[in-house]
C-alpha positions as CSV (number, residue, x, y, z in Angstrom):
1,M,5.2,-17.1,-8.9
2,T,7.4,-20.0,-7.8
3,F,6.1,-23.0,-6.0
4,E,8.3,-22.3,-3.4
5,A,7.2,-18.6,-2.5
6,L,3.6,-20.0,-2.7
7,V,4.5,-22.8,-0.1
8,L,6.1,-20.1,2.3
9,G,3.4,-17.8,2.1
10,L,1.4,-20.1,3.2
11,F,3.5,-21.2,5.9
12,S,3.8,-17.9,7.0
13,G,0.0,-17.5,6.9
14,L,-1.0,-20.5,8.8
15,R,1.8,-20.9,11.4
16,P,1.1,-19.3,15.1
17,G,2.4,-15.9,15.8
18,T,1.9,-12.7,17.1
19,S,-0.7,-11.8,14.4
20,V,-3.2,-14.4,15.6
21,G,-3.3,-12.9,19.0
22,A,-3.3,-9.0,17.4
23,V,-6.7,-10.5,15.2
24,L,-8.1,-12.5,18.1
25,A,-7.7,-9.4,20.4
26,L,-9.1,-7.1,17.6
27,V,-12.2,-9.4,17.1
28,K,-13.5,-8.9,20.8
29,T,-13.5,-5.1,20.4
30,P,-16.9,-3.2,19.9
31,R,-16.3,-2.8,16.2
32,P,-14.1,-5.3,14.8
33,Q,-14.6,-4.6,11.1
34,R,-13.2,-1.4,11.0
35,L,-10.3,-2.1,13.0
36,L,-9.5,-5.1,11.3
37,L,-9.9,-3.3,8.1
38,F,-7.3,-1.1,9.4
39,F,-5.1,-4.2,10.8
40,T,-4.9,-5.7,7.7
41,A,-4.6,-2.9,5.0
42,A,-2.0,-1.0,6.6
43,G,0.2,-4.4,7.0
44,F,-0.5,-5.7,4.0
45,A,0.4,-2.1,2.0
46,S,3.8,-1.9,4.3
47,S,4.8,-5.3,3.9
48,W,4.4,-5.3,0.1
49,A,5.9,-2.1,0.0
50,I,9.0,-3.4,2.0
51,G,9.2,-6.6,-0.4
52,L,9.1,-4.5,-3.6
53,V,12.5,-3.1,-2.3
54,V,14.1,-6.4,-1.0
55,V,13.2,-8.0,-4.2
56,G,14.9,-4.9,-6.4
57,V,18.2,-5.6,-4.2
58,F,18.3,-8.8,-4.3
59,H,17.5,-9.1,-8.0
60,G,20.3,-6.2,-8.4
61,A,22.4,-8.3,-6.4
62,N,21.8,-11.3,-8.8
63,V,22.6,-9.1,-11.6
64,A,25.8,-7.8,-10.3
65,V,27.1,-11.0,-8.5
66,G,25.7,-13.9,-10.5
67,G,22.7,-15.4,-10.4
68,S,22.9,-18.6,-9.2
69,T,25.6,-17.5,-7.1
70,I,24.0,-14.9,-4.8
71,T,21.0,-16.9,-4.8
72,G,22.8,-20.2,-3.8
73,V,24.8,-18.1,-0.9
74,L,21.5,-16.5,0.2
75,D,19.3,-19.7,0.2
76,V,22.5,-21.3,2.3
77,A,22.4,-18.8,4.6
78,F,18.7,-18.8,5.6
79,G,18.6,-22.7,5.5
80,A,21.3,-22.3,8.0
81,A,19.5,-19.9,10.2
82,A,16.2,-22.0,10.0
83,L,17.9,-25.2,11.4
84,G,19.7,-23.4,13.6
85,F,16.1,-21.8,15.1
86,A,14.9,-25.7,15.0
87,A,17.9,-26.6,16.9
88,G,17.2,-23.7,19.5
89,L,13.6,-25.0,19.7
90,Q,14.7,-28.3,20.5
91,R,17.1,-27.9,23.1
92,G,15.0,-25.5,24.5
93,W,16.9,-22.4,24.5
94,V,14.1,-20.8,22.3
95,Q,10.4,-21.3,23.6
96,P,7.1,-20.3,21.8
97,T,5.5,-17.6,22.5
98,R,2.9,-18.6,24.6
99,R,-0.2,-16.5,25.7
100,D,-1.6,-18.0,28.8
101,S,-1.7,-16.2,32.2
102,S,1.3,-17.8,33.9
103,S,3.6,-17.4,31.0
104,P,6.2,-14.6,32.0
105,S,6.0,-13.6,27.9
106,A,2.4,-13.4,28.2
107,T,2.6,-11.3,31.2
108,A,5.1,-8.9,29.8
109,A,2.7,-8.6,26.7
110,A,-0.1,-7.8,28.7
111,S,1.5,-5.4,30.1
112,S,3.0,-3.6,26.8
113,R,1.5,-0.4,25.8
114,L,0.2,-2.8,22.5
115,G,-1.3,-5.0,24.3
116,R,-3.2,-2.7,26.6
117,R,-4.4,-0.7,23.6
118,L,-5.3,-3.2,21.7
119,R,-8.4,-4.2,24.1
120,N,-10.0,-1.0,22.2
121,P,-7.7,0.7,20.2
122,S,-8.0,3.6,17.6
123,D,-7.9,2.7,14.0
124,R,-4.4,4.2,13.9
125,V,-3.0,1.8,16.4
126,A,-5.1,-1.1,15.1
127,A,-2.8,0.0,11.6
128,A,0.3,-0.1,13.7
129,A,-0.4,-2.8,14.8
130,G,-0.9,-4.7,11.4
131,I,2.4,-3.4,10.5
132,G,4.4,-4.0,13.4
133,T,3.1,-7.7,13.4
134,H,4.3,-8.0,9.8
135,L,7.9,-7.0,9.5
136,P,9.7,-8.9,7.2
137,G,11.4,-12.3,9.0
138,L,13.5,-15.5,7.8
139,I,10.8,-16.8,5.5
140,Y,9.8,-13.6,4.3
141,L,13.2,-12.7,3.0
142,A,13.7,-16.7,1.5
143,A,10.6,-15.9,-0.3
144,L,11.4,-12.6,-2.0
145,N,14.8,-14.3,-2.9
146,A,13.0,-17.0,-4.8
147,I,10.9,-14.5,-6.2
148,A,13.6,-12.3,-7.3
149,S,16.0,-15.3,-8.8
150,E,13.7,-15.7,-11.4
151,R,14.1,-12.0,-12.6
152,P,10.6,-11.3,-13.2
153,A,9.6,-8.0,-14.7
154,P,9.0,-5.0,-12.3
155,A,4.9,-5.7,-12.9
156,D,5.0,-9.4,-12.2
157,V,7.4,-8.5,-8.8
158,A,4.3,-6.6,-7.6
159,V,2.0,-9.4,-8.8
160,Q,3.9,-12.3,-6.9
161,V,4.7,-10.2,-3.8
162,A,1.1,-9.0,-3.8
163,I,0.4,-12.9,-3.6
164,Y,2.8,-14.1,-1.2
165,D,1.3,-11.1,1.3
166,A,-2.1,-12.3,0.7
167,L,-1.3,-15.6,1.9
168,W,1.0,-13.9,4.8
169,F,-2.2,-12.1,5.6
170,L,-4.7,-15.4,5.3
171,V,-5.9,-15.0,8.9
172,P,-6.5,-11.3,9.0
173,I,-8.4,-11.5,5.9
174,A,-10.4,-14.3,6.4
175,T,-11.5,-13.1,10.1
176,L,-12.6,-9.5,8.2
177,I,-14.6,-11.7,6.0
178,L,-16.0,-13.7,8.3
179,V,-16.8,-10.9,11.1
180,V,-18.6,-9.1,7.9
181,V,-20.6,-12.6,7.1
182,R,-21.2,-14.0,10.2
183,P,-20.0,-11.5,12.8
184,G,-21.7,-13.9,16.0
185,A,-19.4,-16.9,15.0
186,A,-16.2,-15.4,13.7
187,L,-14.7,-15.1,17.6
188,A,-15.6,-19.0,18.3
189,Y,-14.6,-20.1,15.0
190,L,-10.7,-18.2,16.0
191,A,-10.4,-19.4,19.3
192,V,-11.0,-22.8,18.2
193,A,-8.4,-22.4,15.7
194,T,-5.7,-20.2,17.9
195,A,-6.4,-22.9,20.9
196,W,-5.1,-25.5,18.5
197,A,-2.6,-23.9,16.9
198,R,-1.1,-23.0,20.5
199,R,-1.2,-26.9,21.2
200,H,1.0,-27.7,18.6
201,E,2.6,-24.4,18.1
202,H,6.1,-26.0,19.1
203,S,5.6,-28.9,16.8
204,I,4.7,-27.0,13.8
205,L,7.9,-24.1,14.2
206,L,9.8,-27.3,14.6
207,F,8.3,-29.2,11.5
208,G,8.7,-26.5,9.4
209,S,11.9,-25.0,10.2
210,L,13.3,-28.3,9.9
211,V,11.9,-29.0,6.7
212,L,12.2,-25.6,5.4
213,G,16.3,-25.2,6.8
214,G,17.0,-28.5,4.8
215,Y,15.1,-27.9,1.7
216,L,17.2,-24.2,1.3
217,I,20.5,-25.7,2.2
218,V,20.3,-28.4,-0.6
219,K,19.1,-25.9,-2.8
220,G,21.6,-23.7,-2.4
221,T,24.5,-25.8,-2.5
222,S,23.2,-27.4,-5.4
223,G,23.5,-24.1,-7.0
224,L,26.5,-23.4,-6.2
225,L,28.3,-26.7,-7.4
226,T,26.4,-26.2,-10.9
């Protein structure tokens, strides 16, 4: 497992996102253990399967084009996208998703079908939410590219993608364990953590995007020049 993929997995798992809001909604339901289990299991299985396919594609491109070339190009592209996102945040073109009642995005989310059904969802809806809130994004693709660049064996790919996904699902997994062990305290702990993340969401996303973008561009350029 590359250090880069581990760091990206931790960042994906701990950064503010729609997944945290969905987990918070599920904790408030009458049967949070079962719903969180469906949410986590379905999302994890889906992202793991997608990860295997994407690593296979990257690995194939590495072989066909040349490992350092394709990996470097992808790193530069992902890095530029991350820096572009950071610039959008700084300039105000991109806004973190706010979930307070005065936010237009929060109002839209509350009126959405998923937002309504998560108040007391079925097992199927909880599973769909787990999948929908963990679709592959820029960070996931960068991590998968890092895994593929090592050209691991198929069994190693399965394990490494599973480790990344476990880090990505850190909040849902920890919450599921908490509602089983200490159900009365789960909501309070998650609410405090969520409130802190919302207060610092802009800074977390901006700093993380700048570091990620700069690192990937330096790494990709170095790979292309050697």
